[in-house]
N, CA, C and O of each residue as an XYZ file, in Angstrom:
372
protein
N       1.400     25.850     -6.726
C       0.178     25.837     -7.281
C      -0.235     24.448     -6.967
O       0.583     23.625     -6.556
N      -1.377     24.197     -7.136
C      -2.232     22.972     -6.991
C      -1.162     21.417     -8.082
O      -1.003     21.523     -9.298
N      -0.770     20.532     -7.499
C      -0.847     19.959     -8.416
C      -1.836     18.983     -8.508
O      -2.923     19.076     -7.937
N      -1.413     17.839     -9.370
C      -2.606     16.692     -9.587
C      -2.715     15.789     -8.644
O      -2.111     16.204     -7.655
N      -3.144     14.849     -8.472
C      -3.230     13.652     -7.653
C      -3.655     12.658     -9.017
O      -4.558     12.819     -9.837
N      -2.732     11.690     -8.912
C      -3.073     10.613     -9.615
C      -3.127      9.368     -9.496
O      -2.043      8.784     -9.487
N      -4.034      8.779     -9.402
C      -4.320      7.411     -8.079
C      -3.479      6.474     -8.986
O      -3.238      6.841    -10.136
N      -3.017      5.274     -8.526
C      -2.914      4.460     -9.523
C      -4.222      3.216     -8.754
O      -5.053      3.423     -7.869
N      -4.000      2.287     -9.337
C      -5.558      1.598     -9.469
C      -4.459      0.170     -8.084
O      -5.148     -0.686     -7.530
N      -3.128      0.201     -7.836
C      -2.812     -0.372     -7.343
C      -3.044      0.873     -5.269
O      -3.468      0.228     -4.310
N      -2.843      1.775     -5.141
C      -3.505      2.682     -4.584
C      -4.511      2.894     -4.209
O      -4.764      3.136     -3.029
N      -5.418      2.850     -5.230
C      -6.816      3.056     -4.436
C      -7.514      1.482     -4.359
O      -8.682      1.371     -3.986
N      -6.942      0.637     -4.629
C      -7.138     -0.777     -3.664
C      -7.319     -0.854     -2.863
O      -8.268     -1.307     -2.222
N      -5.777     -0.098     -2.495
C      -4.802     -0.348     -0.974
C      -5.765      0.480     -0.449
O      -6.491      0.014      0.429
N      -5.958      1.916     -0.907
C      -6.889      2.798      0.368
C      -8.523      2.349      0.884
O      -9.010      2.773      1.932
N      -9.304      1.338     -0.146
C     -10.219      0.937     -0.169
C      -9.953      0.188      0.713
O     -10.549      0.584      1.715
N      -9.293     -0.835      0.957
C      -9.523     -1.930      2.144
C      -8.953     -1.090      3.587
O      -9.563     -0.795      4.615
N      -7.712     -0.882      3.234
C      -7.395      0.434      4.849
C      -8.515      0.962      5.275
O      -8.808      0.779      6.456
N      -9.740      2.031      4.102
C     -10.240      2.488      4.339
C     -11.639      1.437      5.814
O     -12.195      1.852      6.831
N     -11.643      0.436      5.300
C     -12.461     -0.766      5.816
C     -12.147     -1.190      6.601
O     -13.019     -1.385      7.448
N     -10.793     -1.632      6.927
C      -9.941     -1.990      8.314
C      -9.816     -1.261      9.410
O     -10.127     -1.633     10.542
N      -9.180      0.208      8.985
C      -9.108      1.232      9.911
C      -9.863      2.365      9.504
O      -9.257      3.396      9.213
N     -11.185      2.311      9.441
C     -12.128      3.709      9.564
C     -11.160      4.861      9.957
O     -10.807      5.619      9.054
N     -10.874      4.986     10.737
C      -9.852      6.227     11.970
C      -8.726      6.825     10.877
O      -8.412      8.001     11.058
N      -8.134      6.164      9.831
C      -7.402      6.960      9.392
C      -7.698      7.846      8.198
O      -7.068      8.787      7.717
N      -8.878      7.251      7.853
C      -9.485      7.849      6.616
C      -9.276      9.334      6.254
O      -8.777      9.821      5.240
N      -9.926     10.084      7.646
C      -9.638     11.655      8.065
C      -8.029     12.232      7.694
O      -7.758     13.220      7.012
N      -6.954     11.173      8.451
C      -5.570     11.764      8.451
C      -5.372     11.124      6.914
O      -4.702     12.054      6.465
N      -5.438     10.588      6.273
C      -5.584     10.451      4.594
C      -5.817     11.201      3.855
O      -5.036     11.422      2.930
N      -6.726     11.721      3.966
C      -7.696     12.825      2.993
C      -6.706     13.728      3.374
O      -5.738     13.700      2.613
N      -6.610     14.618      4.408
C      -5.652     15.376      5.311
C      -4.294     15.642      4.313
O      -4.075     16.674      3.679
N      -3.369     14.309      4.359
C      -2.459     13.870      3.733
C      -2.163     14.600      2.698
O      -1.182     15.327      2.547
N      -3.680     14.240      1.448
C      -3.470     14.161     -0.014
C      -3.859     15.380     -0.038
O      -3.471     15.836     -1.114
N      -4.445     16.222      0.582
C      -4.957     17.603      0.498
C      -3.552     18.986      0.461
O      -3.289     19.985     -0.209
N      -2.941     18.185      1.703
C      -1.583     18.733      1.762
C      -0.735     18.485      0.554
O      -0.568     19.400     -0.252
N      -0.164     17.261      0.365
C       0.335     16.767     -0.825
C       0.346     17.557     -1.959
O       1.243     18.157     -2.551
N      -1.052     17.407     -2.167
C      -1.019     18.350     -3.757
C      -1.250     19.932     -3.701
O      -1.600     20.594     -4.678
N      -1.011     20.438     -2.450
C      -0.687     21.617     -2.078
C       0.871     21.805     -1.986
O       1.425     22.350     -2.941
N       1.467     21.477     -1.127
C       3.291     21.570     -0.988
C       3.837     19.956     -1.008
O       4.063     19.597      0.148
N       3.999     19.320     -1.601
C       4.080     17.782     -2.074
C       5.820     18.226     -0.277
O       6.257     17.235      0.308
N       6.117     19.006     -0.055
C       7.356     18.852      1.088
C       6.828     19.528      2.178
O       7.653     19.929      3.000
N       5.683     19.746      2.383
C       5.348     20.827      3.585
C       6.156     19.649      4.905
O       6.176     18.419      4.944
N       6.853     20.886      6.031
C       7.407     20.217      7.335
C       5.884     18.695      7.307
O       6.123     17.695      6.631
N       4.852     18.765      7.893
C       4.013     18.165      8.264
C       3.839     16.758      7.772
O       3.373     15.783      8.361
N       4.500     16.919      6.102
C       4.851     15.324      6.039
C       5.602     14.598      6.138
O       5.387     13.388      6.216
N       6.754     15.167      6.162
C       8.033     14.015      6.698
C       8.462     14.079      5.346
O       9.657     13.782      5.358
N       7.929     14.419      3.689
C       8.267     13.904      3.001
C       9.931     13.494      2.661
O      10.762     14.363      2.927
N      10.439     12.111      2.046
C      11.737     12.071      2.095
C      11.817     10.893      0.809
O      11.084      9.904      0.836
N      12.801     11.136     -0.309
C      12.964     10.534     -1.813
C      13.802      9.035     -0.958
O      14.712      8.949     -0.133
N      13.026      8.131     -1.599
C      13.458      6.521     -1.162
C      14.343      6.088     -2.052
O      14.544      6.287     -3.250
N      14.860      5.414     -1.160
C      16.934      4.151     -1.806
C      16.341      2.643     -2.704
O      15.204      2.493     -3.152
N      16.738      2.299     -2.731
C      16.588      0.745     -3.312
C      15.569      0.856     -4.295
O      15.269      1.885     -4.900
N      15.027     -0.331     -4.423
C      14.137     -0.618     -5.578
C      12.442      0.390     -5.801
O      11.418      0.177     -6.451
N      12.769      1.174     -5.144
C      11.746      2.081     -4.551
C      12.761      3.929     -5.239
O      12.359      5.084     -5.098
N      13.697      3.573     -5.730
C      15.047      4.898     -5.801
C      13.725      6.363     -6.703
O      13.480      7.474     -6.233
N      13.377      5.993     -7.515
C      12.852      6.985     -8.431
C      11.585      7.377     -7.443
O      11.002      8.300     -8.010
N      10.840      7.025     -6.061
C      10.483      7.647     -5.290
C       9.746      8.285     -4.087
O       9.992      7.506     -3.166
N       9.250      8.927     -3.774
C       9.415      8.988     -2.487
C       8.233      9.359     -1.533
O       7.257      9.897     -2.056
N       8.220      9.119     -0.146
C       7.211      8.516      0.864
C       6.970      9.993      1.432
O       7.760     10.934      1.501
N       6.064      9.929      1.692
C       5.164     10.688      2.898
C       4.088     10.431      4.295
O       3.053      9.766      4.319
N       4.477     10.896      4.962
C       3.769     10.719      6.304
C       2.271     10.671      6.585
O       1.849     11.826      6.527
N       1.458      9.953      6.819
C      -0.517     10.469      6.220
C      -0.540      9.862      8.250
O      -1.432      9.013      8.285
N      -0.006      9.995      9.531
C      -0.224     10.098     10.185
C       0.956      9.428     10.995
O       2.147      9.582     10.724
N       0.360      8.522     12.215
C       1.915      8.568     12.698
C       2.338      6.598     12.467
O       3.322      6.091     13.006
N       1.233      5.715     11.480
C       2.254      4.288     10.971
C       1.533      4.342     10.104
O       1.058      3.237      9.841
N       0.894      5.823      8.945
C       0.439      5.199      7.518
C       1.669      6.739      6.243
O       1.936      7.912      5.986
N       1.907      5.138      5.953
C       2.748      6.158      5.012
C       2.223      6.248      3.491
O       1.415      5.457      3.006
N       2.775      7.276      2.852
C       1.767      7.243      1.033
C       3.436      7.253      0.318
O       4.445      7.939      0.481
N       3.060      6.122     -0.508
C       4.337      6.534     -1.856
C       4.002      6.924     -3.128
O       3.167      6.425     -3.882
N       4.975      8.181     -3.356
C       4.398      8.434     -4.563
C       5.564      8.974     -5.454
O       6.667      8.979     -4.907
N       5.473      9.559     -7.103
C       6.091      9.521     -7.441
C       5.576     11.151     -8.378
O       4.364     11.363     -8.338
N       6.500     12.289     -9.216
C       6.527     13.910     -9.715
C       6.850     13.145    -10.799
O       7.914     12.639    -11.156
N       5.791     13.149    -11.243
C       5.238     12.670    -12.748
C       5.247     14.164    -13.678
O       5.159     15.337    -13.316
N       5.341     13.765    -14.529
C       5.007     15.494    -15.979
C       3.598     15.070    -16.108
O       3.385     13.917    -15.733
N       2.630     15.712    -16.534
C       1.190     15.856    -16.607
C       0.602     16.811    -17.726
O      -0.251     17.660    -17.465
N       1.054     16.635    -18.823
C       0.595     17.855    -19.335
C       1.665     18.702    -19.209
O       2.754     18.295    -18.805
N       1.392     20.216    -19.618
C       2.513     20.994    -19.366
C       2.349     21.380    -16.890
O       2.427     22.381    -16.178
N       2.221     20.550    -16.754
C       2.534     20.510    -14.842
C       3.156     19.700    -14.857
O       3.551     18.956    -15.754
N       3.401     19.790    -13.270
C       3.723     18.419    -13.011
C       2.990     17.854    -11.978
O       2.462     18.606    -11.158
N       2.840     16.327    -11.858
C       1.296     15.806    -11.194
C       2.370     14.495    -10.522
O       3.429     13.902    -10.728
N       0.866     14.604     -9.324
C       2.049     13.109     -8.026
C       1.097     11.963     -8.371
O      -0.118     12.016     -8.176
N       1.703     10.996     -8.863
C       1.417      9.366     -9.343
C       1.493      9.143     -7.618
O       2.414      9.698     -7.018
N       0.555      8.365     -6.904
C       0.352      7.544     -6.293
C       0.236      6.152     -5.946
O      -0.805      5.497     -6.004
N       1.782      5.589     -5.447
C       1.341      4.267     -6.178
C       1.234      3.284     -4.718
O       0.756      2.150     -4.685
N       1.611      3.782     -3.948
C       0.336      3.000     -3.008
C       0.058      3.883     -1.235
O       0.585      4.978     -1.039
N      -0.474      3.462     -0.552
C      -0.590      3.483      0.813
C      -1.119      2.449      1.838
O      -2.113      1.749      1.646
N      -0.187      2.430      3.175
C      -0.277      1.829      4.197
C       0.655      1.877      5.591
O       1.159      2.956      5.904
N       0.825      0.956      6.235
C       1.870      1.370      7.296
C       3.411      1.138      6.878
O       3.956      0.616      5.905
N       3.718      1.562      7.675
C       5.911      1.848      7.201
C       5.907      0.436      6.584
O       6.306      0.601      5.431
N       5.594     -1.163      6.828
C       5.782     -2.297      6.945
C       5.002     -3.106      5.901
O       5.025     -4.286      5.549
N       4.343     -2.086      5.562
C       3.331     -2.724      4.215
C       4.119     -2.054      2.592
O       4.227     -2.553      1.472
N       4.607     -0.545      3.257
C       4.935      0.030      1.983
C       5.825     -0.181      1.741
O       6.016      0.049      0.547
N       7.031     -0.720      2.465
C       8.669     -0.852      2.224
C       8.529     -2.329      2.070
O       9.521     -3.024      1.852
């Protein structure tokens, strides 16, 4: 079952900035988001639980050095994915 993606304001702002700075990453990001909605734990995403101050969140890969940070949250009678951040490894951690 496909999950609903709920982008935060911070995610949208960062994604727009990323698309302007590095247009080649847009396709990778779109493909990762589609796969994330279908199966958040697909092996291609390399999804993993985070620790420390991001302990409630998960991260997945959207390309060589592009990461998406998200949380699995209830949304109505189903689960949804709250998109928190996107950027390089150093930017999101």
